[in-house]
C-alpha positions as CSV (number, residue, x, y, z in Angstrom):
1,M,130.1,-97.5,46.9
2,T,127.4,-95.3,48.4
3,Y,129.9,-92.9,49.8
4,D,131.8,-92.7,46.5
5,L,128.5,-91.9,44.8
6,D,127.7,-89.2,47.2
7,L,131.3,-87.8,47.0
8,S,131.1,-87.9,43.2
9,R,127.8,-86.0,43.3
10,T,129.3,-83.4,45.6
11,L,132.4,-83.0,43.4
12,T,130.4,-82.9,40.2
13,A,128.4,-80.0,41.6
14,L,131.5,-78.3,42.8
15,V,133.3,-78.6,39.4
16,A,130.1,-77.5,37.5
17,S,130.0,-74.3,39.7
18,T,133.6,-73.3,38.8
19,A,133.9,-70.2,36.6
20,G,134.5,-71.1,33.0
21,V,133.1,-74.7,33.3
22,T,130.1,-75.2,30.9
23,E,129.6,-78.9,31.4
24,V,130.9,-81.9,33.4
25,Y,131.2,-85.1,31.5
26,P,131.3,-88.6,32.9
27,S,134.9,-89.5,33.6
28,A,134.7,-93.2,34.7
29,P,136.2,-95.8,32.4
30,L,133.6,-97.3,30.1
31,V,133.3,-100.7,31.8
32,R,132.9,-99.1,35.2
33,S,130.2,-96.7,33.8
34,V,128.3,-99.6,32.4
35,V,128.4,-101.5,35.7
36,V,127.4,-98.4,37.7
37,N,124.5,-97.7,35.3
38,L,123.3,-101.3,35.5
39,V,123.4,-101.2,39.3
40,A,121.7,-97.8,39.4
41,A,118.9,-99.2,37.1
42,A,118.5,-102.3,39.3
43,T,118.3,-100.2,42.5
44,E,116.4,-97.3,40.8
45,K,119.1,-94.8,41.9
46,D,119.8,-91.9,39.6
47,T,123.6,-91.5,38.9
48,S,123.3,-88.9,36.2
49,D,124.6,-86.2,38.6
50,A,127.7,-88.2,39.6
51,K,130.1,-87.6,36.8
52,V,133.4,-87.1,38.6
53,F,135.3,-90.4,38.9
54,I,136.7,-91.4,42.3
55,D,139.3,-94.2,42.4
56,R,141.1,-95.7,45.4
57,D,144.1,-97.9,45.0
58,A,145.0,-100.8,47.3
59,A,146.9,-98.5,49.6
60,G,143.9,-96.1,49.9
61,A,145.4,-93.4,47.8
62,L,142.7,-91.4,46.0
63,T,142.5,-90.2,42.4
64,V,139.8,-87.8,41.3
65,T,139.2,-87.4,37.6
66,A,137.0,-84.7,36.2
67,T,136.3,-84.1,32.5
68,I,134.9,-80.7,31.6
69,G,133.7,-78.4,28.9
70,V,135.2,-74.9,29.0
71,D,133.7,-71.6,27.9
72,A,135.9,-70.1,25.1
73,G,135.9,-66.8,26.9
74,Y,137.9,-68.3,29.8
75,P,141.5,-69.3,29.6
76,V,141.6,-73.1,29.5
77,P,144.8,-73.5,31.7
78,A,143.3,-71.1,34.4
79,T,140.0,-73.0,34.3
80,L,141.8,-76.4,34.7
81,R,143.8,-75.0,37.6
82,A,140.6,-73.5,39.3
83,V,138.8,-76.9,39.1
84,G,141.8,-78.7,40.6
85,D,142.2,-76.1,43.3
86,A,138.5,-76.3,44.2
87,V,138.6,-80.1,44.4
88,R,141.8,-80.0,46.6
89,A,140.2,-77.3,48.8
90,H,137.1,-79.5,49.3
91,F,139.3,-82.4,50.5
92,L,141.3,-80.1,52.9
93,N,138.1,-78.7,54.4
94,H,135.5,-81.5,54.3
95,E,136.9,-85.0,53.7
96,P,138.8,-87.2,56.2
97,W,141.8,-88.2,54.0
98,E,145.3,-88.4,55.4
99,K,146.8,-87.0,52.2
100,S,145.5,-85.0,49.3
101,P,144.2,-86.9,46.3
102,V,145.7,-86.9,42.9
103,V,143.4,-84.6,40.9
104,D,143.2,-85.2,37.1
105,V,141.2,-82.5,35.2
106,R,140.7,-82.9,31.5
107,V,139.1,-80.7,28.9
108,S,136.8,-82.5,26.5
109,H,135.3,-79.5,24.7
110,I,135.8,-75.8,24.4
111,N,132.4,-74.1,23.9
112,A,132.5,-71.1,21.6
113,D,129.5,-69.0,20.6
114,V,130.2,-68.5,16.9
């Protein structure tokens, strides 16, 4: 779990730094978020910077889920693609996985300065 926490932190920072992204929202299922927050509170670990959800199935296949806010001045499809490309590039360059993860990027909010 520590490795997943570190990986989530790294990917959260990567996603947040992508052009057009205004916010990264927690992406874990509610029950998992509650458990992670309880464990974090008990161990005094801050998990607020680990918002990208990392999931491994029984065969070891990896799914990465990121939920973002997008600046209205950026095309949403291009921003989604840029986030997915950045995550895939991270795995190709830094992580020891045999095959690329499934990357699921969702938009929760479009931020417009009105």
